[in-house]
Each structure stands twice: as C-alpha cells, then as structure tokens.
N, C-alpha and C positions, 0 to 999 in steps of 0.2 A: 402726523405727521412733523420735524421738529425743529424741523426750516424753517419756519416763520416768525419773526421778530416785531412786537410790536411797540408804535412809535411812539417816544418817553414827548406832551406834549405837555409836561405841569410838573413841577416839585412837588407837587401836595401829594394825599396816600395814594391814586390814584396814576399820581406818578408812579409812584414808589412801589408799588405795583408793578406794572408795566417792565421799571429797572430790573427789579426780581425774577417776572416770569423769564423777560430776554436770558437775564444770569442764569438761570432754573435751567432752558433751555439749549444753550450755547456749552455749560456744562456735565449735560447730559449729551447734548452728538456727540460731546465730547468724550465721554468716556464710553459711552458707548464705541468706538469710532475706532476706538484701542483697544478694546474688547476685542472686536471682531476681527483687528488689523494681528490682533497675539493669535484667535482660533484661526483665521484662515494659516497663520503659517505651520502649528499645529497639526494643519490637515494641506494644506499644499492648494486651501483654494482660493475664491477668486465671489466679492459683491454682487450679489444680482442684483441688478440694477430693479427690477420688474419687479423685489419687495418689497415694504419701507424696509430703515435700519435694524429696527428693535424688536420685529420680525422674524430678520435672517438670523441676527443675532442671538436671538430665545430657540429657534429651530436649527443652529449649527451647534450651539450650544451641549441642547438636548441627545444632537447628537454623539458631540461625546462623553456625553455621561452614558449612550446606551455602548457605544465602541466601548466603555470602559467594561460594564457591567461583560459585557463576551467576552476579553483580555482575564477577567477572571474564572471565567468559566471552563475557557480552553485548558486554564494552567491549570485547571487541575482535571480535570478530564484523562484519561488513558491511557489513547491511542492517541496517535493520525487520523482514525477510517474517525474519531468521532470529531473528532476539532473539523473535518471536512465539512460533519454532517454538520454543522454549529455554523460553519459556513452556508450550507449552503441555506438551509432555516434564515439565515439573515440577508440572503439573496430576493429570498422571496417575501416574507415578511416584509422588509424593513422601506424595497426597490420596486418590489411586483416585480420581477422579473420572476421569466417558467420558463427558457430556455439557453441554458446556458452545459455545459462541460467543468470540474473537476481532473485533471488525469495525476494521472502520481508517474515519476520519471524514475527510471532506474540505469544511470549516467555509465554502468562498469559494462553493460550488458548493453544497453545505448536502445534502450527498449522502455517502451509505456503501455502505462497502463489504467483505463479510466477508473475511477474510484469513484464515480457521482456521474449520469447523467438527466439534465434535465431534470432533476428534486430526489433521484433513482438511484439506488446504492447498488454499485457493480452490472450497470447497465447494456447494455451492449454498444460498441465505438458510431456514432449517430454525425455528426457533425464534421467532419476531416476526413482525412482519405484514409485508408487501411493500413498502407502502405507504412504511414507513422507505428503504428505499432511494432515495425522492429525493427524500424530504424525513428529513433524520436530524436535527431541532429537533421531530423526532414521538417520537425517542428520547427518555425520561425525562432518562438520565443523560448524555444528550449537553446538553440543556438548562439542568438545573439546573445543571451541573456536580459533583453530590455522588453517594454510594453510593446509589442507590434496594437496601432492602434489601423483596425478592416471599417470602419466606420463608412467615409468615404468610397474608397480604392478596396473590394473586398478579392483583387488580384494582386495585393502588397503578401501576402502568402500562399505560391500555392499548395499549402497543402489542405487549404478549404476545401472544405467536398464539395464535389462537381453538381450536386441539385440542392444541398443550401448554394453557391452560387447561381443557378440558373432560376429558387428563388427568389434571386437579387434581398437573399438576408447579410445580413453583416457582421461586424467579431470584434470586441476588442482583450486580448490577453494578458495575459498578471502574471509569468512569470513570476515562484518562490526560489530564493537560492538554499541551498542545503550543504552545507558545507565549502561552499566554495564551487555550486556547483547547482547547477537549476533540478530538484528537487521534488517539483510540480508545481504545475501553469493552473492557473482561471480563467477559462478563458467564456464571455459573453459571448449568448447569439443573439440578434439586434431585431428587426423589423425596418422600418424605415422610419414608422411612426414610434417608435421605442425611441431611435436614437437622444430626442432631445430631452426629453427627462435624465435618460441612459448621462448623458455630456451636463448636466447639472448636480447631476447625486456622485460619479465617476469619485472626485476627491475625498470624500465620506469612504465610497466601494474600499479606496485603494488605501485607506488608515484603517482600517479593519481588514485588509488583508497585511497592514503594515506589524498588526500588532500581531497576526498570528505564525507569521512568521520566525515570532529565533523561538515560540512551541513546539512546531513546527520541528524546526532543527534539533531543538532538543529534545522531543518524544522519536526522531528520527534514530541521534544517536544513542538512546536508551535500550531504544527496536536491535540496532548491533552489538551493541554491548549483550543485549540478551540473547540474539542468536549466533553469537561466540562458542554460548556457553553451552546451545545446544548442537552442538556440529561434531566432529569428534577433527580433532584438529590434524590427525594425519594424513588420511582420507578423504578428508574434508565432506565424507556421509553425517549424515542424521547420528547422535549419539542417543546413548538409552535415555538419558536424560529426558530428553524430544517428547520418546516415547510417552514417556511415563505425564507428561503436560497433555502432551496432544491427546489421546486415544479418544478421551470423552470426545475430542470436535470429531472425529472417524470414525467413529459409534452413531451422533449423532447424524453427519449427513449421509451415514447409510443408512436411519430408521429415513430421513426425510424425503431419501428417493426412487425407497421401497429394494434394495437390491442388495448384492452379497459381496466381502471382500475375501482375496486369501489371503493366507500370512502364510511366507514358508522362511522356515529354519533351514540354513544350510550352514555349512564352516568345511574347512581345507580339511583333507582327511593327513592323517598323521604331520601333522604341520609342525608337530616339537622337533621330527629329527629336520629340518629346512632347522631350525634354532641350531641344532645341538651341531648339524656340518657342520654352515655354512655358517653362523650367526645373525646375530637380532637383529645384523643392518636388517641382513639379506632378505633374514622373513619381513623385517616392513618392507622392505621392496616392493616383497611376491603380494604383502596385502593389502596394499597402494594397486599395482597391474588388479590380484583379482576386484575392486573398491571398480575401476576402468570399465571392467567384463564383464561385472554386473549390471554400471550405468546406461552400456548401449546398449544390456539385452532387455531393455524396459521401456516403458513410458514418460513421460519426462513428469505426468500426473502420479505416475507409480513415487513409493519410495522408500527407499534403501537405506538402512539402518546396522550399524558398528552394533550389534551387544550388547559384544565382550570379546575378548580375543581372536580367536578368526573367527570368531561365531556370526555369521547375521540375520541383519531378520528382513525380508521384503513383503510389502506390502501394495497389491493389487486391488486400491479402489473400483468398486463394478467391475467385479470378476467372480465368476462361480470357479470352483474346484477344477471340470473339466478342461476350461483353458487355463486356470495356476498350473497344470501339472507340466502343460503342456510350455508353457513360459521357464518351469524349471529346470525344461529337459532344455530346452535349449537353450539355459545359461550351464548347465552340467556337460553340454556337448562341447560348447566355444571355451569352455575351463579343459576340457581334455586334451580342444584340440592344439593349445596354444602353449608354445614352450616361456618360461622363465626365464628368466637372469638370474641365477645366482652366483652374482660377482664375475661375472665372464662367464660362467660355463650355464650353460641351455640343462633345463631340466624339464620333467611333467611332472601335476600335477592333477587330484581330482579330487574337485567334493560331493558328500551326501547332503544330499536335502529331504525336510521331510511338510507336508505343507496340510494343511485344516481352514475350515470357511467358515468366516461366521456372518450370521447366525445360523447357518445349518447343520456345523457340526457342536458348536460352542454359541450359545447363549447369552454369557457377555466376553468379553472381548480377550481381556488377563486368562478364561479359563479355552479358548480356542488359541491361545499363544502358546496354551502349554498343551494343546491336544498335537499341535501343528513342534513342540518340540520333542513330546515322545514318538509319532510319527520319523524323525530326525530322528533319534534314534535308534528304532529299527533301524534306519537303511543303514546304520551304520554295521547292526548285529547282523544283517541280512550278505556282508561281503563290501561294505561301502562304492562307492560311487556310483550310486545311483538315489533315484526319487522316490519318494515311500506318501502317499496320501490319506491321510486321518484312517479308519473304522475302526466304529467301538471295542474290538475286542482288541487293541493294542494297549485300549487302556483297561479293559479289563485285566489283561498280562502286566500292564506296568504293576494295576497294583497287588499281583498276584507274590510280584516283586517286592 
C-alpha cells in the first residue's frame, strides 16, 4: 500500500529518511497511476478498486504481453480456422470460459456457420435458434455490428436459444468486421456465477478480438483471392486447378468415412458445330445453361467442375456407382429435353457421360478419373447421348487401341 506517508518530525537523519520515503512513495504512485492509465486506454478498461495498484498494473501489463504474443502467432497462421482455434484456446486457458461459439458469416448468402462450439471445431449449432443458420440477420450482432450484452437481460437478442434461456444462461457477443460487414461473431455463454469474473476480464477479451480482427480480414481477403483462381469465370463452376489442389482432401474424406464417391465425366455432343454455326458467344451461353442444368440435378455437397472446354466432371461424395448412374441419367434426360437459346433460335443438344467409382474401380483418385474418361469415350463410340458405367473390359479395349 503506497498511499501511506511518514510524518517528518525532525530535520536529522530520521527526518531525511521520512522525507525521502514520502517522495519515493509519491513518485511510485504517480508513475504507476500514469502507467495504469495508459494501459487502461490501450485495452479500454478501468482500475479494479479491489486490487492494489501495483498488482493491478502488473497483471494488466502481463495481459498485454500475452496479447502481443497472440498477435504474433495468428499473423503467421495460414487460415482463419487456425485463428479461430487460437481464440478458443485463449478463452479457455486465460479466462476459464468453456461455453462459447465462434461463427463465420457469409453476408452474400446471408448464412452463418458455427466454426467452433464449446471449444470443438465444426460442432453442431447449440446456443442459438437454428433459424439463424438460414438468415444470419436474425443474429443481432450480425445485424447491428455492435457488441450484444445479454448479461442482465437474455431476451435482448431473440435468437438466443430457448433452452439456454430456460437454463438462465446469459451471453455477450463480439462481432468481427470483414471488409465493411460482419464476417465473424464470438459469442460467450455465461452462468450467473461467471458474470462477475467475465465483466472484469471483458476489456482484455475484447483486446484479443480487436487484435484478431485485421488478421482475419487479411486472411479472408486472401481466401477470396485464392477462391477466385479455383473457379471458372464463365460458368461459376469449380475449375481443374481446384481439382488438383483438393483431390487429396476428397480422398481423405472417403477413407475417413469408409465410403465411395462416383466420378462422372461428361461433355456436350457435337459442340463444335454450335460454335461453327452460331458463333462462340452462343457456344459460351449454352455451356452456362448446361452448367445450370447440372447444378440443379445434384446435391449441394456434390461438386460440378468445368474440366476443360465442353468437358465437365461431377463428383458425388458418399455415392456408389449404381446411385451415380441414376444421377448421370437424370442429367442426360434433362439436357435432352431442354431447348437451348442459340441467338434467338431454340436448339436441342445432348450429352454423353462416363462414370467410375472410387475406390471400387480405381485405388487411386486419378486412376478412377481416367476410367471415367474411358467410359465417356465408350459412350461416344456407342452413338452418344448415353451414360456408360466403367467396366474393366473398357480399359483392356483402350490399351489395345
């Protein structure tokens, strides 16, 4: 306690000691107060009157050092998911919080996705109404861009889960801006007993999030730029580069789940005649229409890739070849019945398709893809406008050729 002063009763050595002690105490108090004031400005906090000035200042400076170390770490992380994981670790280790969600927001599609729930990556949605998944503006933090404080009134955000409210859970939500809109939300879920401790730590938690914000913005931008290189500009489909980068991920998913995936190679029959007769602009429009037909006939989890020119690849995860044949046949029939707009003239076109099953047909992904391509050419040789399932005899025929 540096507030006490010694009464100076004489001018001898004892008096000099009292004078110097008082001067030292005043100097230390003044400097500590100045340091604590500047630190408070940095983290937007207030002095804790229940803790002495020296301890409070030391603890806060230690917190700032850890925040600086956190910033250095996340700047060298590769993805936003790694940053989210570090935020999760900080909430647990530094603030003893075990109930929280970190959401990623897609403002274009107006969707929200739980990146981490209660320290578990990609865990099921838990603390909010599931309607938020389909309309992210139901989240008050997303809609307003402001911190949402539900410590006293847990009804301030109507999307907070009914079960959580019935358990008298409280919350505090921090929105994180990405390029002018909310791109992430950190939601802390609290019991009544946790509120006092959280309230005193809130400025430090907010400082961590504030340091993470520009890093997440940069990583989001880099991800968007990378995403643009993996998409075909004309059709909006994934491109061949995407396949080269993510084929190993697709294989790993199959092995982890113990499932198959069907690869369908298809292309537009006699497409060159379209370009020669109607021009390349019309040909491009027809490829876009074909892309829309394919997307309309597959699941959201399926991948439609423009492999090159008029050739496309459809990947059906968790799907065996028999089911894949039905999907390919459905697409073939849809194309056959569709009338394409060729510069004011309606024309009919068909596709040929070949498919193979990974890992039943090929133990390597690119081997199965080659077999799907072999089946495609078999469909063309057999008269086009049909779907051919790969069989080993087709590969033997290919080798002889």
